[in-house]
Each structure stands twice: as C-alpha cells, then as structure tokens.
C-alpha positions, -999 to +999 in steps of 0.1 A: -158-278-610-159-249-635-149-213-629-184-202-618-187-230-593-152-223-579-160-186-575-193-194-557-175-218-534-148-193-525-174-166-518-194-190-495-161-200-478-152-163-471-187-157-456-184-187-433-149-178-424-160-143-412-188-158-391-164-182-374-142-177-344-104-170-345-080-198-338-066-179-308-078-180-281-108-202-288-093-233-304-061-230-283-082-229-251-103-259-261-072-279-270-055-269-238-085-280-217-086-314-235-049-319-230-052-313-193-082-337-191-061-364-208-031-358-185-053-360-154-070-392-165-037-409-172-023-397-138-054-410-119-053-443-137-016-448-130-022-440-093-053-462-089-045-491-113-007-489-112+017-496-140+027-531-151+065-535-147+067-571-159+094-596-148+129-585-141+150-586-173+173-616-176+200-612-202+210-649-199+176-663-208+172-681-242+134-684-240+125-647-241+100-639-269+104-603-281+072-586-290+067-550-302+041-526-287+007-529-302+011-498-324+040-514-341+023-547-349+017-536-385+055-532-390+061-565-371+038-583-395+054-566-425+087-580-415+070-615-412+057-611-448+091-600-462+111-628-445+144-627-465+170-608-445+180-589-477+145-573-477+146-561-441+156-525-450+128-524-475+102-536-449+115-513-420+125-482-440+115-484-476+078-492-476+068-471-446+087-441-459+072-444-494+037-447-479+043-416-457+056-395-485+026-405-507+003-394-479+022-361-474+020-354-511-017-362-513-028-325-512-005-317-541-017-344-566-054-342-555-062-305-558-100-310-557-114-283-533-145-304-525-149-315-489-175-342-495-156-376-494-178-389-522-164-361-545-128-367-535-122-402-549-084-401-548-081-388-513-109-410-500-095-441-516-060-434-503-073-429-468-095-460-468-067-482-482-042-470-456-067-477-428-075-511-441-038-520-447-027-509-412-057-525-395-052-558-413-015-559-406-020-549-370-046-577-365-023-603-382+007-591-362-013-594-329-025-629-339+009-641-352+029-667-334+062-660-316+093-654-336+107-685-319+079-706-333+089-732-359+066-725-388+068-759-405+042-786-411+054-820-397+039-854-393+019-858-361+045-881-345+071-852-348+048-825-334+060-829-298+096-827-309+090-796-328+074-779-298+103-792-276+130-778-299+113-744-301+107-743-263+144-750-256+155-719-274+172-736-303+161-709-327+181-684-308+212-697-326+199-720-353+176-714-382+148-739-390+127-730-420+121-693-421+127-685-384+158-686-363+192-670-357+225-672-376+250-679-347+249-717-354+245-739-384+211-741-401+190-771-391+164-771-418+179-802-434+200-815-406+185-850-409+201-854-443+235-845-429+236-862-396+220-895-384+198-897-354+226-911-332+249-882-341+221-857-333+216-873-299+253-872-292+254-835-301+225-827-279+240-846-249+276-835-254+277-804-276+307-783-285+313-746-283+287-724-265+258-747-271+243-759-237+239-796-231+205-812-230+214-843-211+193-832-181+160-833-201+135-860-195+143-890-218+109-887-237+115-850-245+151-857-256+138-886-278+112-864-294+137-837-302+160-862-318+132-877-339+121-843-350+155-831-360+163-864-377+132-859-398+143-826-412+155-833-448 
C-alpha cells in the first residue's frame, strides 16, 4: 500500500467512523442484554436439566481415571505427545506461553492495515494454524485412551493379561512402557529380571504397600502373570 492508498483508506475510515454509533451506550447496552440472555439460559437449563454431580469422590480408589475438561484436551494431548517427564514444563508452560505471546505480538509484526483476510497473509495464516492445531489436539485428546492404559503391542495370548494389569490399577505405582507412576519399580522389562513363579509369588504375597491379588479369579491371575513374564 503506497502513501496515496493509505491516505484514501484513512479518509474513508474517518467518514465511516463519523457515521457510526458511539461505543457507549449502544455497544454496552447490546453486550449487557446478551450477557443477561446467556445467564438466564444457563439458569433455566440448570433448573430444568439439573447439574451432573458424578459419583462421590473416593480417595482410596486405585482405578480412577483422571480426565481434564474438554477445553483442556489440547493440553492433555500435548502432554501425551511430549511424554518424557523432563519435558513436562515445556508442554504445560513453555509451548502455550510462547504461542500466546506470538499471538499477542501479531499486531506489531503484521502492521498491514487491510481488513480483507486475503490481503493479510501473516495474520490469516497464524489464525488458521492456531485453529487447526487446537482443533486437532482437542480431537486427539478426546479420542485418546486413559492415562492408565498400557500402550504396548503384545501377542494375542497376552492381551487379556495386559487388560487385567491395567484394570487392577498397577500403573498407579508402576511404570509399563510410557505410562505409569514412579512409586514402585518399573515393570517394562520385569520378565527379564523375575521368572513367572516369582511374579506370581509377588502378586499373591506382596511386600510393602502393594495390595495382594490372591482373591482374583485364577484365570485372571494367570493372565496377569503371563503378561508380566513376557515383558523383556
């Protein structure tokens, strides 16, 4: 845009500005009315439909699967992509902060006065990329498995054992593959350190705070032992 086009643009903008209505009270009144409509709709829906409370919190359970609210699914998926614990601060603070700063600085490094998106390639591209990234990460986060799911390909004969181990809350304390806690020893290669008989004895008569699994059905206990013994 040359100096003549810029001057013409500013002149047209000034004319349109004089023809418009002031922000107060017109825009404030419309925003206030819309705000009241939204509040009334939410209040009516809460009275008619009610609010889901969910089950009573149980701090002793080992099978609870934490899930974020839907508007945090993109951060949830970002944490799943950057799995090493050392990169957690980067996923939770670094990347979102850098993206927000870049968006806030957009008016400073794209000074084009045009309002047509086709003539604002930098701003348009940045906006589209942010929308696509957040939408994709939100979708992947919504479709992702539980954090207590064992993300490991195993032979078909060990699949039942993998499901049983995950369902018993073993990942609360033990890490298998990329998922799990750090309270107990890692089980990713437990089969190379402990024979099947030793794994069975540990499950039936554990030490420390680990609960015993002697009350499980024999077939489920056998499948857990077979799966854990296959981890090498």
